[in-house]
C-alpha positions as CSV (number, residue, x, y, z in Angstrom):
1,X,48.1,-50.4,67.8
2,X,46.6,-47.0,68.1
3,X,47.9,-44.2,65.8
4,X,47.7,-40.7,67.4
5,X,48.0,-37.4,65.5
6,X,50.1,-35.1,67.6
7,X,50.3,-31.3,67.5
8,X,52.3,-29.1,69.7
9,X,50.5,-28.4,73.0
10,X,48.8,-30.1,75.9
11,X,45.6,-31.1,74.0
12,X,47.5,-33.8,72.0
13,X,49.0,-35.1,75.2
14,X,45.5,-35.5,76.5
15,X,44.5,-37.4,73.4
16,X,47.5,-39.7,73.7
17,X,46.7,-40.3,77.3
18,X,43.2,-41.5,76.4
19,X,44.6,-43.6,73.5
20,X,46.9,-45.5,75.8
21,X,43.8,-47.0,77.5
22,X,43.0,-48.6,74.1
23,X,46.3,-50.2,73.3
24,X,50.0,-49.4,72.4
25,X,50.2,-46.0,70.9
26,X,52.4,-44.7,68.0
27,X,52.5,-41.0,67.3
28,X,52.4,-39.1,64.0
29,X,54.1,-35.7,64.0
30,X,54.2,-33.0,61.3
31,X,55.9,-30.6,63.6
32,X,57.3,-30.6,67.2
33,X,59.3,-33.0,69.2
34,X,58.5,-36.5,70.2
35,X,60.7,-36.8,73.2
36,X,58.1,-35.8,75.8
37,X,55.4,-38.1,74.4
38,X,54.4,-41.3,76.3
39,X,54.7,-43.5,73.2
40,X,57.2,-46.1,72.0
41,X,57.4,-45.0,68.4
42,X,56.9,-41.7,66.5
43,X,56.4,-41.3,62.8
44,X,57.9,-37.9,61.9
45,X,56.6,-36.7,58.5
46,X,59.0,-35.0,56.2
47,X,58.0,-33.4,52.9
48,X,59.3,-30.3,51.1
49,X,55.8,-28.8,50.8
50,X,54.7,-29.5,54.4
51,X,56.5,-26.5,56.0
52,X,53.0,-25.0,56.6
53,X,49.7,-26.6,57.7
54,X,47.6,-28.0,54.8
55,X,44.6,-30.1,56.1
56,X,44.1,-32.2,53.0
57,X,47.8,-33.0,52.8
58,X,47.9,-34.0,56.5
59,X,44.8,-36.3,55.9
60,X,46.3,-37.9,52.9
61,X,49.5,-38.5,54.8
62,X,47.5,-40.2,57.6
63,X,45.7,-42.3,55.1
64,X,49.0,-43.6,53.7
65,X,50.2,-44.4,57.2
66,X,46.9,-46.2,57.9
67,X,47.4,-48.3,54.8
68,X,51.0,-49.0,55.8
69,X,50.6,-49.6,59.6
70,X,47.0,-51.0,59.8
71,X,46.2,-49.4,63.2
72,X,43.1,-50.4,65.2
73,X,42.2,-46.7,65.6
74,X,43.4,-43.2,64.8
75,X,43.0,-40.6,67.5
76,X,43.5,-36.9,67.5
77,X,42.9,-34.0,69.9
78,X,39.6,-32.1,69.5
79,X,41.4,-29.0,68.4
80,X,40.6,-27.0,65.3
81,X,43.3,-28.9,63.4
82,X,42.5,-32.2,64.9
83,X,38.8,-32.0,64.0
84,X,39.5,-30.7,60.5
85,X,42.1,-33.3,59.6
86,X,40.2,-36.2,61.0
87,X,37.1,-35.1,59.1
88,X,39.1,-35.2,55.8
89,X,40.5,-38.6,56.8
90,X,37.1,-40.0,57.5
91,X,35.9,-38.8,54.1
92,X,39.0,-40.4,52.4
93,X,38.5,-43.7,54.1
94,X,34.7,-43.6,54.0
95,X,34.5,-44.3,57.7
96,X,32.5,-42.8,60.6
97,X,34.2,-40.3,62.9
98,X,33.3,-39.9,66.6
99,X,34.3,-36.4,67.7
100,X,34.8,-34.9,71.2
101,X,35.0,-38.1,73.1
102,X,35.4,-38.0,76.9
103,X,35.8,-41.7,77.5
104,X,36.2,-44.8,75.4
105,X,36.0,-48.6,76.2
106,X,37.8,-50.8,73.7
107,X,36.2,-53.9,72.1
108,X,35.0,-55.0,68.6
109,X,33.0,-51.8,68.7
110,X,34.2,-49.0,70.9
111,X,31.7,-48.0,73.6
112,X,32.2,-44.3,74.0
113,X,30.8,-41.1,75.7
114,X,31.1,-37.9,73.7
115,X,30.1,-34.3,74.0
116,X,27.3,-33.0,71.9
117,X,25.8,-29.5,71.5
118,X,29.0,-27.8,72.6
119,X,29.3,-30.0,75.7
120,X,25.8,-29.3,77.1
121,X,24.9,-33.0,76.4
122,X,26.7,-36.3,76.7
123,X,26.0,-39.0,74.2
124,X,26.7,-42.7,74.7
125,X,27.4,-44.5,71.4
126,X,29.2,-47.4,69.7
127,X,31.9,-46.8,67.1
128,X,32.7,-49.4,64.5
129,X,35.1,-49.3,61.5
130,X,38.6,-50.3,60.6
131,X,40.3,-48.3,61.7
132,X,38.1,-46.5,64.2
133,X,38.4,-42.7,64.0
134,X,37.9,-40.4,67.0
135,X,38.9,-37.1,68.5
136,X,39.2,-36.3,72.2
137,X,37.3,-33.4,73.8
138,X,39.6,-30.7,75.1
139,X,40.4,-30.5,78.8
140,X,38.5,-33.6,79.9
141,X,41.4,-36.0,80.2
142,X,44.3,-35.4,82.6
143,X,47.5,-35.6,80.5
144,X,50.2,-38.1,81.5
145,X,53.7,-37.2,80.3
146,X,56.3,-39.7,79.3
147,X,58.3,-41.4,82.1
148,X,61.8,-40.1,82.7
149,X,64.3,-42.0,80.7
150,X,61.7,-43.5,78.3
151,X,63.1,-43.3,74.8
152,X,61.0,-42.8,71.7
153,X,61.9,-44.7,68.6
154,X,61.7,-42.3,65.6
155,X,60.9,-43.3,62.1
156,X,60.9,-40.8,59.2
157,X,58.0,-40.9,56.7
158,X,57.8,-39.1,53.4
159,X,54.3,-39.2,51.9
160,X,53.4,-39.1,48.2
161,X,51.4,-35.9,47.7
162,X,50.0,-34.0,44.7
163,X,49.0,-30.4,44.0
164,X,45.3,-31.1,44.9
165,X,46.4,-31.9,48.5
166,X,47.5,-28.3,48.8
167,X,44.3,-26.6,47.6
168,X,43.8,-25.4,51.2
169,X,46.9,-24.2,53.0
170,X,48.3,-21.5,55.3
171,X,49.0,-18.4,53.2
172,X,50.3,-16.1,56.0
173,X,50.5,-15.8,59.7
174,X,49.5,-12.9,62.0
175,X,51.7,-13.0,65.1
176,X,50.6,-11.6,68.5
177,X,52.6,-8.8,70.1
178,X,55.8,-10.0,71.8
179,X,55.1,-10.9,75.4
180,X,51.4,-11.6,74.8
181,X,50.0,-14.5,76.8
182,X,47.7,-16.7,74.7
183,X,44.2,-17.5,75.9
184,X,44.7,-21.2,75.8
185,X,47.9,-21.1,77.7
186,X,47.2,-18.4,80.3
187,X,47.0,-19.4,84.0
188,X,44.6,-16.5,84.5
189,X,42.1,-15.1,82.0
190,X,40.2,-11.9,82.4
191,X,37.1,-11.9,80.2
192,X,34.9,-9.0,79.3
193,X,31.3,-8.8,78.0
194,X,28.7,-6.2,77.0
195,X,29.0,-4.8,80.5
196,X,32.5,-3.4,79.8
197,X,30.7,-0.8,77.7
198,X,33.1,-0.1,74.9
199,X,36.4,-1.1,73.3
200,X,38.1,1.5,75.3
201,X,36.7,-0.1,78.5
202,X,38.9,-3.1,77.9
203,X,41.9,-1.0,78.9
204,X,40.9,-1.7,82.5
205,X,40.8,-5.4,81.9
206,X,44.2,-5.3,80.1
207,X,45.6,-3.5,83.2
208,X,44.3,-6.2,85.5
209,X,45.5,-9.0,83.3
210,X,49.0,-7.5,83.1
211,X,49.2,-7.3,86.9
212,X,48.4,-11.0,87.3
213,X,50.3,-12.3,84.2
214,X,47.1,-13.3,82.4
215,X,45.3,-12.8,79.1
216,X,42.2,-10.9,78.1
217,X,39.3,-12.5,76.4
218,X,35.8,-11.6,75.5
219,X,32.3,-12.9,74.8
220,X,30.8,-13.3,71.4
221,X,28.8,-10.1,71.6
222,X,32.1,-8.2,72.2
223,X,33.7,-9.5,69.0
224,X,30.4,-8.9,67.1
225,X,30.5,-5.3,68.2
226,X,34.1,-5.0,67.1
227,X,35.4,-4.3,70.6
228,X,37.9,-7.2,70.4
229,X,39.3,-9.4,67.7
230,X,37.7,-12.8,67.0
231,X,40.9,-14.4,68.3
232,X,40.0,-13.1,71.7
233,X,36.6,-14.8,71.8
234,X,35.9,-17.3,74.5
235,X,33.1,-19.7,73.7
236,X,31.8,-22.5,71.6
237,X,32.8,-20.8,68.4
238,X,35.9,-19.2,69.9
239,X,38.7,-20.4,72.3
240,X,38.1,-23.1,74.9
241,X,40.1,-22.2,77.9
242,X,41.2,-24.1,81.1
243,X,43.0,-21.5,83.3
244,X,43.4,-21.8,87.0
245,X,41.2,-18.7,87.3
246,X,38.7,-17.1,85.0
247,X,37.5,-13.6,85.9
248,X,34.3,-12.9,84.0
249,X,33.6,-9.1,84.0
250,X,30.2,-7.9,82.8
251,X,29.4,-11.3,81.0
252,X,25.9,-12.7,81.3
253,X,27.0,-16.3,80.7
254,X,25.1,-17.6,77.7
255,X,25.5,-21.4,77.2
256,X,27.9,-20.8,74.2
257,X,30.2,-18.8,76.5
258,X,30.0,-21.4,79.3
259,X,31.1,-24.0,76.8
260,X,34.3,-22.0,76.3
261,X,35.2,-21.4,79.9
262,X,33.8,-24.4,81.8
263,X,37.3,-26.0,81.8
264,X,38.5,-23.2,84.2
265,X,39.5,-24.5,87.7
266,X,37.8,-21.6,89.3
267,X,35.4,-18.9,88.0
268,X,35.0,-15.4,89.6
269,X,32.1,-13.4,88.2
270,X,31.8,-9.6,88.5
271,X,28.3,-8.6,87.5
272,X,25.6,-6.2,88.5
273,X,22.9,-8.8,87.9
274,X,22.9,-11.4,90.7
275,X,20.6,-13.6,88.5
276,X,23.0,-13.7,85.5
277,X,23.7,-17.3,84.5
278,X,27.5,-16.8,84.9
279,X,26.9,-16.0,88.6
280,X,25.2,-19.4,89.1
281,X,28.1,-21.1,87.4
282,X,30.8,-19.2,89.3
283,X,32.8,-20.4,92.3
284,X,32.9,-16.8,93.5
285,X,30.8,-13.8,92.6
286,X,31.0,-10.0,93.3
287,X,27.7,-8.3,92.7
288,X,28.3,-4.7,91.6
289,X,29.6,-2.4,88.8
290,X,32.8,-3.8,87.3
291,X,33.9,-0.2,86.7
292,X,34.1,0.3,90.4
293,X,35.2,-3.2,91.4
294,X,38.0,-3.8,88.9
295,X,39.8,-0.5,89.7
296,X,39.6,-1.4,93.4
297,X,41.1,-4.8,92.7
298,X,43.9,-3.2,90.7
299,X,44.6,-0.7,93.4
300,X,44.9,-3.5,96.0
301,X,47.2,-5.5,93.8
302,X,49.4,-2.5,93.2
303,X,49.4,-1.8,97.0
């Protein structure tokens, strides 16, 4: 049996899809609904102090379930939470963790391929341990939802936790403005780089994104300059996106940024430099000044 840590969102569904190729899957949920999951059984965690995310408490809960259920492997999405919780779990169980896997072949030792160096390299490796611990790279596995009419058996689980499990926890939340489309969920993302020129220059990209129902992101240099919040950063150390279309405006396309946007189905680059790395990666490119091109696109959309 494979135990899968499930968070709300499509990334966990991708992880469950990969896990199903390894054996029967049971899910662990700290929040969210199990009905849409392609699993036979879900372990829903209930504890009076787990109303907010606490990575050590989540890991200790998983360790207790591992001891109780004796799964062959524990799988999670390669999200921020998934990576953090699985790292804590690996330390508790004194076992190796294979992160950002793109494919796994079952056996006494798992034969797996995983992303290294932000996805710029693929490593072939073997993973041993009992259980085997791994996370699934975002946006590399096509998610398979549950079949219609398939019922999930739900079991409630209350872990035994202590104060030390809550040394790291969520203290407060900053909510985006009402109606804001998140980068990771947006069907279209408009990204801006140094070529935008200033924080005020992003008003043009905001206007374009609003017209197409998309979200606005930025490169690392943009967040370093203070033009956008870090939460808007697309890249290896920011958000990893997979929209239908990514419109990269004035972005050179350093490898760290490519890591964040390579999941896009199509990339449109708007750049004055025809030799910019993003142009070579793009499906479509417009060579020219974004301050002339984007207003023309906006005008056409409004027309």
